[in-house]
C-alpha positions in Angstrom: 0.0 0.0 0.0 1.2 3.5 -0.8 0.7 6.5 1.5 -0.1 9.9 0.1 2.5 12.7 0.0 0.8 14.6 2.8 1.1 11.6 5.2 4.8 11.1 4.1 5.7 14.8 4.9 3.8 14.6 8.2 5.6 11.4 9.3 9.0 12.9 8.3 8.2 16.0 10.3 7.4 13.8 13.3 10.6 11.9 12.9 12.6 15.2 13.0 10.7 16.5 15.9 11.1 13.3 17.9 14.9 13.5 17.6 15.2 17.2 18.3 17.3 18.1 21.4 15.2 18.1 24.6 13.3 21.3 25.0 14.3 22.5 21.5 11.6 24.2 19.4 12.0 23.7 15.7 10.7 26.2 13.2 8.7 25.1 10.3 11.5 26.2 8.1 14.0 24.1 10.1 11.7 21.1 9.6 11.2 21.8 5.9 15.0 22.0 5.4 15.6 18.8 7.4 13.1 16.8 5.4 13.9 18.4 2.0 10.3 19.5 1.4 8.9 22.9 0.5 8.0 25.1 3.5 4.4 25.4 2.3 3.8 21.6 2.4 5.5 21.3 5.8 3.4 24.2 7.2 0.2 22.4 6.2 1.4 19.2 7.9 2.4 21.1 11.1 -1.2 22.6 11.3 -2.7 19.2 10.9 -0.3 17.5 13.4 -1.2 20.2 15.9 -4.9 19.7 15.4 -4.3 16.0 16.1 -2.5 16.9 19.3 0.7 15.3 18.2 2.8 18.4 18.5 2.8 21.5 20.6 3.4 24.9 18.8 4.6 28.1 20.4 4.1 31.2 18.4 6.3 34.3 18.4 9.9 35.2 17.6 11.4 32.3 19.5 8.5 30.0 18.7 8.4 26.6 17.0 7.1 23.1 17.3 8.0 20.2 19.6 6.5 16.7 19.9 3.7 16.6 22.5 3.3 13.8 25.1 0.7 12.2 22.8 3.0 12.5 19.8 5.8 10.7 21.8 3.4 7.7 22.1 1.7 7.8 18.7 2.0 4.9 16.4 2.4 5.0 12.6 -0.9 3.2 12.2 -2.8 5.7 14.3 -1.2 8.6 12.5 -1.9 7.3 9.0 -5.5 6.5 9.9 -6.0 10.1 11.0 -4.3 11.5 7.9 -5.9 9.3 5.3 -8.7 11.4 3.8 -9.7 8.7 1.2 -13.0 7.2 2.0 -12.7 4.7 -0.8 -9.5 2.6 -1.3 -10.2 2.1 -5.0 -12.1 5.2 -6.1 -15.3 3.2 -6.6 -17.1 6.5 -6.2 -15.8 9.5 -8.0 -16.8 12.9 -9.4 -17.0 11.2 -12.8 -19.5 8.7 -11.6 -19.7 5.5 -9.6 -18.2 2.2 -10.9 -21.0 0.2 -12.4 -19.8 -2.8 -10.4 -20.1 -1.1 -7.0 -23.2 -2.9 -5.8 -22.1 -5.6 -3.4 -18.5 -5.4 -4.7 -16.2 -8.0 -3.1 -13.1 -6.2 -4.3 -14.0 -2.9 -2.5 -14.5 -4.6 0.8 -11.3 -6.7 0.4 -9.3 -3.6 -0.3 -10.8 -1.9 2.8 -9.8 -4.9 4.9 -6.3 -4.9 3.4 -5.9 -1.2 4.2 -6.9 -1.8 7.8 -4.5 -4.7 8.0 -1.8 -2.4 6.7 -2.6 0.1 9.5 -2.8 -2.7 12.1 0.7 -3.8 11.2 1.9 -0.3 11.8 0.0 0.1 15.2 3.0 -1.5 16.9 5.5 1.0 15.5 5.9 4.1 17.7 7.1 7.0 15.5 9.4 8.5 18.2 11.3 5.1 18.4 12.2 5.2 14.7 15.0 7.9 14.3 18.6 6.8 14.7 21.6 8.9 15.6 23.5 8.0 12.4 20.4 9.0 10.4 19.7 12.3 12.1 23.1 13.7 12.9 23.8 14.8 9.3 20.3 16.2 8.9 20.6 18.3 12.1 24.1 19.4 11.3 22.8 20.6 7.9 20.3 22.9 9.6 22.7 23.9 12.4 21.4 21.8 15.3 22.5 18.7 17.2 20.2 15.7 17.4 18.7 14.9 20.8 18.9 11.1 20.5 
């Protein structure tokens, strides 16, 4: 199964925030630079992650984001479920019209079960446990910080 680009950026942002030095606030620009993604995309992800309670955001000159207590415990499965905006795994219903085979479709329900199995497999993976020092050190050095692992 493939995750959408928004979920990918959101997970990357959480990885960076989870390995930031203790107490360090990272700006959206820091995170965008760290994950190699445009500021605009990261800022949308930050807004959504805050809405989900996964990060705390402080505004102002010295403001930024940090992982919240809930974010430290969040699993990849939980996060992806919350970020997945698709109601239909196979676009059986679309603006161009519904699939003529939609009535009692076995494929549609099988795909929905497969998507849930994908999420369940990721329910055991806590995002904050994923970053590694060797992985994050060059990323943080590139943006002028030290990783907090």
